C-alpha positions in Angstrom: 181.8 137.4 -2.0 183.2 134.5 -0.4 180.9 132.9 3.0 183.8 132.4 5.5 183.1 128.8 7.1 182.9 128.4 10.8 184.5 126.3 13.0 181.1 126.1 15.2 179.0 128.4 17.5 181.4 129.5 20.0 183.1 131.8 17.2 180.3 133.9 16.8 179.3 133.9 20.8 181.6 137.0 21.3 179.9 139.4 18.5 176.6 138.5 18.5 174.1 138.6 21.4 171.8 136.4 19.6 170.8 133.8 18.0 168.1 133.1 15.7 167.8 129.5 15.6 166.3 126.4 13.2 164.9 123.5 15.5 164.5 120.8 13.1 167.6 119.7 11.2 169.6 121.7 13.1 168.9 120.7 17.0 167.2 117.4 16.6 165.6 115.4 13.5 162.1 114.2 15.2 163.4 111.5 17.3 166.7 112.6 18.9 168.8 115.4 19.9 172.3 116.4 18.3 173.9 117.0 21.3 177.0 118.8 19.6 174.1 121.7 18.9 171.8 121.3 22.0 175.5 121.5 23.5 176.3 124.5 21.7 173.2 126.2 21.8 173.3 125.4 26.2 177.1 127.0 26.7 175.7 130.4 24.8 173.2 130.5 26.8 175.4 130.6 30.4 177.7 133.4 28.3 174.8 135.6 27.9 173.9 135.1 24.5 170.1 135.2 23.8 168.8 132.1 21.7 165.2 132.0 20.2 164.7 129.0 18.3 162.0 129.1 15.8 159.9 125.8 13.6 157.0 126.2 11.0 156.2 122.2 12.1 152.8 121.9 12.8 154.0 119.7 16.0 152.7 121.8 19.4 154.4 124.0 21.2 154.0 122.1 24.4 155.1 119.1 22.8 158.3 120.8 22.0 158.9 121.9 24.9 158.5 118.6 26.9 161.5 117.5 24.7 163.3 120.4 25.8 163.1 119.4 29.3 163.9 116.6 28.3 167.1 117.6 27.1 168.3 119.5 29.6 166.7 123.2 28.7 164.0 124.4 31.4 162.8 126.8 28.9 163.2 126.7 25.8 161.7 130.5 23.3 160.3 129.0 20.4 159.1 132.0 17.5 156.3 130.9 14.8 
């Protein structure tokens, strides 16, 4: 079995109604957002895909939320 190499998130959006995405190392590095990832997830949300962000970080949920607002996300759902 081979694992397909994807060119980006857009190749999955049309086939999957839901994205479960880790935060650390995918959306940010602890100090800065990875803007291409933020942009890709934002586009997916605009196209009607449900996006849930997950983390096992000890950082308080409300603190993560304030970072998301700085990146232009009014509301970012998280599962802990």
